[in-house]
C-alpha positions as a Markdown table, in Angstrom:
| # | Residue | x | y | z |
|---|---|---|---|---|
| 1 | Met | -29.7 | 22.9 | 79.0 |
| 2 | Thr | -33.3 | 21.8 | 79.1 |
| 3 | Ser | -34.4 | 18.2 | 78.6 |
| 4 | Asp | -36.3 | 19.1 | 75.4 |
| 5 | Ser | -33.2 | 20.7 | 73.9 |
| 6 | Pro | -32.1 | 19.0 | 70.6 |
| 7 | Leu | -28.6 | 18.9 | 72.1 |
| 8 | Ala | -29.6 | 17.5 | 75.5 |
| 9 | Pro | -28.6 | 13.9 | 76.4 |
| 10 | His | -31.2 | 11.2 | 76.5 |
| 11 | Ser | -32.9 | 11.5 | 79.9 |
| 12 | Gly | -34.5 | 8.0 | 80.2 |
| 13 | Leu | -37.6 | 6.3 | 78.8 |
| 14 | Ser | -41.0 | 6.9 | 80.4 |
| 15 | Thr | -43.4 | 4.0 | 80.9 |
| 16 | Val | -45.9 | 5.6 | 78.5 |
| 17 | Lys | -43.3 | 5.9 | 75.8 |
| 18 | Ala | -42.1 | 2.4 | 76.4 |
| 19 | Ala | -45.6 | 1.1 | 76.0 |
| 20 | Lys | -46.1 | 3.0 | 72.8 |
| 21 | Leu | -42.8 | 1.7 | 71.3 |
| 22 | Ala | -43.8 | -1.9 | 72.4 |
| 23 | Ala | -47.2 | -1.7 | 70.7 |
| 24 | Val | -46.0 | 0.0 | 67.5 |
| 25 | Gly | -43.1 | -2.5 | 67.4 |
| 26 | Leu | -45.3 | -5.6 | 67.7 |
| 27 | Leu | -47.5 | -4.3 | 64.8 |
| 28 | Ala | -44.5 | -3.5 | 62.6 |
| 29 | Asp | -42.6 | -6.6 | 63.3 |
| 30 | Arg | -45.1 | -8.9 | 61.5 |
| 31 | Lys | -44.9 | -6.7 | 58.4 |
| 32 | Glu | -41.1 | -6.5 | 58.4 |
| 33 | Arg | -40.7 | -10.2 | 58.6 |
| 34 | Arg | -43.0 | -11.1 | 55.7 |
| 35 | Glu | -40.3 | -11.7 | 53.2 |
| 36 | Leu | -38.7 | -14.2 | 55.6 |
| 37 | Glu | -41.9 | -15.9 | 56.5 |
| 38 | Arg | -42.1 | -19.6 | 56.0 |
| 39 | Pro | -44.3 | -22.4 | 57.3 |
| 40 | Val | -43.4 | -23.2 | 60.9 |
| 41 | Glu | -43.5 | -26.9 | 61.6 |
| 42 | Gly | -44.9 | -27.8 | 65.0 |
| 43 | Gly | -44.1 | -31.5 | 65.3 |
| 44 | Gly | -42.0 | -32.2 | 68.4 |
| 45 | Arg | -41.4 | -28.6 | 69.2 |
| 46 | Arg | -41.8 | -27.2 | 72.7 |
| 47 | Leu | -44.2 | -24.4 | 72.4 |
| 48 | Thr | -42.4 | -22.2 | 74.9 |
| 49 | Leu | -41.9 | -18.4 | 74.8 |
| 50 | Lys | -38.7 | -18.6 | 76.9 |
| 51 | Val | -35.8 | -17.1 | 75.1 |
| 52 | Glu | -33.1 | -19.7 | 74.9 |
| 53 | Arg | -29.7 | -19.5 | 73.1 |
| 54 | Pro | -30.5 | -16.1 | 71.4 |
| 55 | Ile | -28.5 | -14.9 | 68.5 |
| 56 | Phe | -27.4 | -11.2 | 68.6 |
| 57 | Ile | -26.3 | -9.7 | 65.3 |
| 58 | Leu | -24.0 | -6.7 | 66.0 |
| 59 | Gly | -22.3 | -4.1 | 63.8 |
| 60 | Ala | -22.4 | -0.4 | 63.0 |
| 61 | Pro | -25.3 | 0.8 | 60.9 |
| 62 | Arg | -24.7 | 0.2 | 57.1 |
| 63 | Ser | -22.1 | -2.4 | 57.9 |
| 64 | Gly | -24.1 | -5.4 | 56.6 |
| 65 | Thr | -26.2 | -6.2 | 59.7 |
| 66 | Thr | -29.5 | -6.1 | 57.8 |
| 67 | Phe | -28.1 | -8.6 | 55.2 |
| 68 | Leu | -26.6 | -10.9 | 57.8 |
| 69 | Gly | -29.8 | -10.8 | 59.8 |
| 70 | Ser | -31.9 | -11.8 | 56.7 |
| 71 | Cys | -29.5 | -14.7 | 56.2 |
| 72 | Val | -29.9 | -15.9 | 59.8 |
| 73 | Gly | -33.6 | -15.4 | 59.6 |
| 74 | Ala | -33.8 | -17.9 | 56.7 |
| 75 | Leu | -33.0 | -20.7 | 59.1 |
| 76 | Pro | -36.2 | -22.8 | 59.7 |
| 77 | Asp | -35.6 | -23.0 | 63.5 |
| 78 | Val | -34.9 | -19.3 | 64.0 |
| 79 | Ser | -37.4 | -16.5 | 64.8 |
| 80 | Tyr | -35.6 | -13.4 | 63.5 |
| 81 | His | -36.6 | -9.8 | 64.4 |
| 82 | Phe | -35.3 | -6.6 | 62.9 |
| 83 | Glu | -34.3 | -3.9 | 65.4 |
| 84 | Pro | -37.1 | -4.3 | 68.0 |
| 85 | Arg | -38.2 | -0.8 | 68.8 |
| 86 | Leu | -38.6 | -1.2 | 72.5 |
| 87 | Thr | -35.3 | -2.9 | 73.3 |
| 88 | Lys | -33.6 | -0.4 | 71.0 |
| 89 | Ala | -34.7 | 2.4 | 73.3 |
| 90 | Val | -34.0 | 0.4 | 76.5 |
| 91 | Ala | -30.5 | -0.3 | 75.3 |
| 92 | Arg | -29.8 | 3.5 | 75.5 |
| 93 | Cys | -31.1 | 3.5 | 79.1 |
| 94 | Val | -28.8 | 0.6 | 80.0 |
| 95 | Tyr | -25.8 | 2.4 | 78.6 |
| 96 | Glu | -26.6 | 5.7 | 80.2 |
| 97 | Gly | -27.6 | 4.1 | 83.5 |
| 98 | Ser | -31.0 | 5.8 | 83.6 |
| 99 | Trp | -32.7 | 2.4 | 84.2 |
| 100 | Thr | -31.5 | -0.3 | 86.6 |
| 101 | Pro | -30.2 | -3.5 | 85.0 |
| 102 | Gln | -33.0 | -5.4 | 86.7 |
| 103 | Arg | -35.7 | -3.3 | 85.2 |
| 104 | Ala | -34.1 | -3.4 | 81.7 |
| 105 | Ala | -33.7 | -7.1 | 81.9 |
| 106 | Arg | -37.4 | -7.6 | 82.6 |
| 107 | Tyr | -38.2 | -5.5 | 79.5 |
| 108 | Phe | -35.7 | -7.4 | 77.3 |
| 109 | Arg | -37.0 | -10.9 | 78.4 |
| 110 | Gly | -40.6 | -9.8 | 78.3 |
| 111 | Tyr | -40.5 | -8.1 | 74.9 |
| 112 | Tyr | -38.6 | -10.9 | 73.2 |
| 113 | Gly | -41.2 | -13.4 | 74.5 |
| 114 | Ala | -44.0 | -11.1 | 73.2 |
| 115 | Leu | -42.4 | -11.1 | 69.8 |
| 116 | Leu | -42.2 | -14.9 | 69.8 |
| 117 | Ala | -45.8 | -15.1 | 70.8 |
| 118 | Ala | -47.1 | -12.5 | 68.3 |
| 119 | Ser | -45.3 | -14.3 | 65.4 |
| 120 | Gly | -46.4 | -17.8 | 66.5 |
| 121 | His | -42.8 | -18.8 | 66.9 |
| 122 | Gly | -42.9 | -20.2 | 70.4 |
| 123 | Gly | -40.0 | -22.7 | 70.7 |
| 124 | Leu | -38.0 | -21.3 | 67.9 |
| 125 | Arg | -34.5 | -19.8 | 68.5 |
| 126 | Phe | -34.8 | -16.1 | 68.9 |
| 127 | Ala | -32.5 | -13.8 | 66.8 |
| 128 | Glu | -32.4 | -10.1 | 66.4 |
| 129 | Lys | -30.1 | -7.4 | 65.0 |
| 130 | Asp | -29.8 | -4.0 | 66.6 |
| 131 | Pro | -26.6 | -1.8 | 66.3 |
| 132 | Glu | -27.2 | -0.3 | 69.7 |
| 133 | Asn | -26.5 | -3.7 | 71.3 |
| 134 | Cys | -22.8 | -3.0 | 70.4 |
| 135 | Phe | -22.7 | -0.9 | 73.6 |
| 136 | Ile | -24.4 | -3.3 | 76.0 |
| 137 | Val | -22.8 | -6.7 | 75.5 |
| 138 | Pro | -22.0 | -7.3 | 79.2 |
| 139 | Phe | -25.7 | -6.6 | 80.0 |
| 140 | Leu | -26.9 | -9.0 | 77.3 |
| 141 | Thr | -24.6 | -11.8 | 78.5 |
| 142 | Glu | -25.8 | -11.3 | 82.1 |
| 143 | Val | -29.5 | -11.5 | 81.0 |
| 144 | Phe | -29.0 | -14.3 | 78.5 |
| 145 | Pro | -26.1 | -16.4 | 79.6 |
| 146 | Asp | -26.4 | -18.8 | 76.7 |
| 147 | Ala | -26.5 | -16.0 | 74.0 |
| 148 | Val | -24.1 | -16.0 | 71.0 |
| 149 | Phe | -22.9 | -13.0 | 69.0 |
| 150 | Leu | -22.3 | -12.5 | 65.2 |
| 151 | His | -20.4 | -9.3 | 64.6 |
| 152 | Val | -20.0 | -8.0 | 61.1 |
| 153 | Tyr | -17.7 | -5.1 | 60.4 |
| 154 | Arg | -17.0 | -3.1 | 57.2 |
| 155 | Asp | -14.6 | -0.6 | 55.7 |
| 156 | Gly | -15.5 | 2.6 | 57.6 |
| 157 | Arg | -15.1 | 4.7 | 54.4 |
| 158 | Asp | -17.8 | 2.7 | 52.7 |
| 159 | Val | -19.9 | 2.9 | 55.8 |
| 160 | Ala | -19.5 | 6.7 | 56.0 |
| 161 | Val | -20.6 | 7.0 | 52.3 |
| 162 | Ser | -23.6 | 4.8 | 52.7 |
| 163 | His | -24.7 | 6.2 | 56.1 |
| 164 | Ala | -24.4 | 9.8 | 55.0 |
| 165 | Glu | -26.7 | 9.1 | 52.2 |
| 166 | Gln | -29.4 | 8.5 | 54.8 |
| 167 | Pro | -30.9 | 11.4 | 56.9 |
| 168 | Trp | -30.2 | 10.0 | 60.3 |
| 169 | Leu | -27.2 | 12.1 | 61.3 |
| 170 | Asn | -27.3 | 14.8 | 58.7 |
| 171 | Ala | -27.4 | 18.5 | 59.7 |
| 172 | Ala | -30.4 | 19.1 | 57.3 |
| 173 | Ser | -32.5 | 16.7 | 59.4 |
| 174 | Thr | -32.1 | 18.6 | 62.6 |
| 175 | Gly | -35.4 | 20.0 | 63.9 |
| 176 | Thr | -37.5 | 18.2 | 61.3 |
| 177 | Gly | -39.3 | 16.3 | 64.1 |
| 178 | Arg | -38.5 | 12.9 | 62.5 |
| 179 | Ser | -37.0 | 10.2 | 64.6 |
| 180 | Gly | -35.5 | 6.7 | 64.5 |
| 181 | Arg | -37.1 | 3.4 | 65.5 |
| 182 | Gly | -36.1 | 3.9 | 69.2 |
| 183 | Gly | -37.4 | 7.5 | 69.3 |
| 184 | Thr | -34.1 | 9.3 | 68.9 |
| 185 | Pro | -34.5 | 12.5 | 66.8 |
| 186 | Trp | -32.7 | 12.7 | 63.4 |
| 187 | Gly | -30.1 | 15.3 | 62.9 |
| 188 | Ala | -26.7 | 16.5 | 64.1 |
| 189 | Ala | -27.3 | 16.4 | 67.8 |
| 190 | Pro | -24.9 | 14.1 | 69.7 |
| 191 | Arg | -26.2 | 10.6 | 70.5 |
| 192 | Phe | -25.7 | 8.7 | 73.7 |
| 193 | Trp | -22.6 | 7.1 | 72.3 |
| 194 | Val | -20.7 | 10.3 | 71.7 |
| 195 | Glu | -17.9 | 10.9 | 74.1 |
| 196 | Pro | -19.2 | 13.5 | 76.7 |
| 197 | Glu | -16.2 | 15.8 | 76.3 |
| 198 | Arg | -16.7 | 15.9 | 72.5 |
| 199 | Arg | -20.4 | 16.6 | 72.3 |
| 200 | Asp | -20.0 | 20.1 | 71.0 |
| 201 | Glu | -17.5 | 19.0 | 68.4 |
| 202 | Phe | -19.9 | 16.3 | 67.1 |
| 203 | Thr | -22.3 | 19.0 | 66.0 |
| 204 | Gln | -19.6 | 20.9 | 64.1 |
| 205 | Val | -18.1 | 18.2 | 61.9 |
| 206 | Ser | -19.5 | 17.3 | 58.4 |
| 207 | Asp | -22.2 | 14.8 | 57.8 |
| 208 | Leu | -19.6 | 12.4 | 56.5 |
| 209 | Gly | -17.5 | 13.1 | 59.6 |
| 210 | Arg | -20.4 | 12.2 | 61.9 |
| 211 | Ser | -21.1 | 9.0 | 60.0 |
| 212 | Ala | -17.4 | 8.0 | 60.3 |
| 213 | Trp | -17.5 | 8.9 | 64.0 |
| 214 | Met | -20.6 | 6.6 | 64.4 |
| 215 | Trp | -18.7 | 3.7 | 62.6 |
| 216 | Arg | -15.7 | 4.1 | 64.9 |
| 217 | Arg | -17.8 | 4.1 | 68.1 |
| 218 | Phe | -20.1 | 1.2 | 67.2 |
| 219 | Thr | -17.3 | -1.0 | 65.7 |
| 220 | Gly | -14.8 | -0.2 | 68.4 |
| 221 | Ser | -17.3 | -0.9 | 71.2 |
| 222 | Ala | -18.3 | -4.2 | 69.7 |
| 223 | Leu | -14.7 | -5.3 | 69.3 |
| 224 | Thr | -13.8 | -4.3 | 72.9 |
| 225 | Gln | -16.8 | -5.8 | 74.6 |
| 226 | Leu | -16.9 | -9.0 | 72.6 |
| 227 | Ala | -13.2 | -9.6 | 73.3 |
| 228 | Glu | -14.2 | -10.3 | 76.9 |
| 229 | Leu | -16.3 | -13.3 | 75.9 |
| 230 | Pro | -15.2 | -16.9 | 75.3 |
| 231 | Ala | -14.2 | -17.4 | 71.7 |
| 232 | Glu | -16.9 | -20.0 | 71.1 |
| 233 | Arg | -19.6 | -17.5 | 71.7 |
| 234 | Val | -18.4 | -14.9 | 69.1 |
| 235 | Arg | -17.8 | -14.8 | 65.4 |
| 236 | His | -16.5 | -11.8 | 63.6 |
| 237 | Leu | -17.3 | -11.5 | 59.9 |
| 238 | Arg | -15.6 | -9.0 | 57.5 |
| 239 | Tyr | -18.3 | -7.6 | 55.3 |
| 240 | Glu | -16.0 | -7.6 | 52.2 |
| 241 | Asp | -15.4 | -11.4 | 52.7 |
| 242 | Val | -19.1 | -12.0 | 53.2 |
| 243 | Val | -20.1 | -10.4 | 49.9 |
| 244 | Thr | -17.2 | -11.7 | 47.8 |
| 245 | Arg | -17.2 | -15.2 | 49.2 |
| 246 | Pro | -20.7 | -15.9 | 50.3 |
| 247 | Ala | -20.5 | -19.7 | 50.3 |
| 248 | Glu | -17.6 | -19.6 | 52.7 |
| 249 | Ala | -19.5 | -17.1 | 54.9 |
| 250 | Ala | -22.6 | -19.3 | 54.9 |
| 251 | Glu | -20.5 | -22.3 | 56.1 |
| 252 | Val | -18.9 | -20.2 | 58.9 |
| 253 | Val | -22.3 | -19.1 | 60.2 |
| 254 | Ala | -23.8 | -22.6 | 59.8 |
| 255 | Asp | -21.0 | -24.1 | 61.9 |
| 256 | Phe | -21.1 | -21.3 | 64.5 |
| 257 | Leu | -24.8 | -21.7 | 65.0 |
| 258 | Glu | -24.5 | -25.5 | 64.9 |
| 259 | Val | -26.9 | -25.9 | 62.0 |
| 260 | Arg | -27.0 | -29.7 | 61.4 |
| 261 | Asp | -30.1 | -29.9 | 59.3 |
| 262 | Pro | -29.3 | -30.0 | 55.5 |
| 263 | Ala | -32.4 | -27.9 | 54.8 |
| 264 | Gly | -31.1 | -25.2 | 57.1 |
| 265 | Arg | -27.7 | -25.1 | 55.5 |
| 266 | Glu | -29.3 | -25.0 | 52.1 |
| 267 | Ala | -31.5 | -22.1 | 53.2 |
| 268 | Leu | -28.5 | -20.2 | 54.6 |
| 269 | His | -26.5 | -20.7 | 51.4 |
| 270 | Ala | -29.4 | -19.5 | 49.3 |
| 271 | Arg | -29.7 | -16.3 | 51.3 |
| 272 | Phe | -26.0 | -15.6 | 51.3 |
| 273 | Ala | -25.9 | -16.1 | 47.6 |
| 274 | Lys | -27.9 | -12.8 | 47.3 |
| 275 | Ala | -24.9 | -10.8 | 48.4 |
| 276 | Arg | -23.9 | -7.8 | 46.2 |
| 277 | Pro | -20.1 | -7.4 | 45.9 |
| 278 | Gly | -20.6 | -4.2 | 44.0 |
| 279 | Ser | -21.1 | -2.4 | 47.3 |
| 280 | Val | -17.4 | -2.8 | 48.1 |
| 281 | Gly | -15.1 | 0.2 | 47.6 |
| 282 | Arg | -17.7 | 2.8 | 46.7 |
| 283 | Trp | -15.8 | 5.4 | 48.7 |
| 284 | Arg | -13.1 | 5.6 | 46.0 |
| 285 | Gln | -15.6 | 7.1 | 43.6 |
| 286 | Arg | -17.7 | 9.0 | 46.1 |
| 287 | Leu | -15.3 | 10.8 | 48.3 |
| 288 | Thr | -13.5 | 14.0 | 47.4 |
| 289 | Glu | -10.1 | 14.7 | 48.9 |
| 290 | Lys | -11.7 | 16.9 | 51.5 |
| 291 | Asp | -14.4 | 14.3 | 52.2 |
| 292 | Leu | -11.8 | 11.6 | 52.7 |
| 293 | Ala | -9.9 | 13.8 | 55.1 |
| 294 | Asp | -13.1 | 14.3 | 57.2 |
| 295 | Val | -13.7 | 10.6 | 57.3 |
| 296 | Met | -10.1 | 9.6 | 58.1 |
| 297 | Ala | -9.9 | 12.2 | 60.9 |
| 298 | Gln | -12.4 | 9.9 | 62.7 |
| 299 | Ala | -11.7 | 6.5 | 61.3 |
| 300 | Glu | -8.0 | 6.1 | 60.4 |
| 301 | Pro | -6.7 | 4.4 | 63.6 |
| 302 | Leu | -9.5 | 1.8 | 63.6 |
| 303 | Leu | -9.2 | 1.2 | 59.8 |
| 304 | Thr | -5.5 | 0.5 | 60.3 |
| 305 | Arg | -6.2 | -1.8 | 63.2 |
| 306 | Leu | -8.7 | -3.8 | 61.1 |
| 307 | Gly | -6.2 | -4.1 | 58.2 |
| 308 | Tyr | -8.0 | -1.9 | 55.7 |
| 309 | Pro | -5.6 | -0.6 | 53.0 |
| 310 | Ala | -5.4 | 3.0 | 52.1 |
């Protein structure tokens, strides 16, 4: 199988491609954060670009990570960044072992510092959300020993419905030339997180089946890897609880992040209040009997483990 085959595994990240992702990402980051932009007070702050006490928001795509990230980003002392393109791609290299941990660490530290500099947020607490980080928690804790992790998980049936509505893993997107933020082509080709012995199978299941497969792998990896960390460094949030009881979720996050400023807590509550509980249980109306069977073939054991009712 050649390296340019749509079914070939990711073969590393060239320096040229990394530079392009970095440049595009820095330009896009400013635009993507505009809705969260607020005046940054400089009084008494250390204008440093060192990444200290970073906040990593983890979860499978379509599990509520974007919403949770926007909530954390509302905190006045936080510099929040949405799926940085460069580190998203480097995370693959870490997982696959195509980059040394030392090289990858330099890119993570350097790019996060560049994002702080470009946004004028030196001295603020860095935060980002990137689902790929579900697979590299040990690496992140090694590079950032004072990091904390917020993990949000959601009913895999709702995730499969929502994810399959997007083009990312759908068979119809194969060969279109379109790709994700980290450079991975859209379509049914197996991703880095697909079990090696099941790569051929991944291309044969339905779009919903691939989306459920994705949910199982991301969520399962996050749960397994985060379980190795001290409890005080991790909070797990159930999406359904977040959107139906947003005030409680805001308090959990505020306490976990040690938000003592009343203005920060108020900002967090205001953002959580925008939750939409109508997104819960969509699978009951959207999945046919066959669709549900496709999803459950991939998701049922983990759904049971997480306590989701049939």
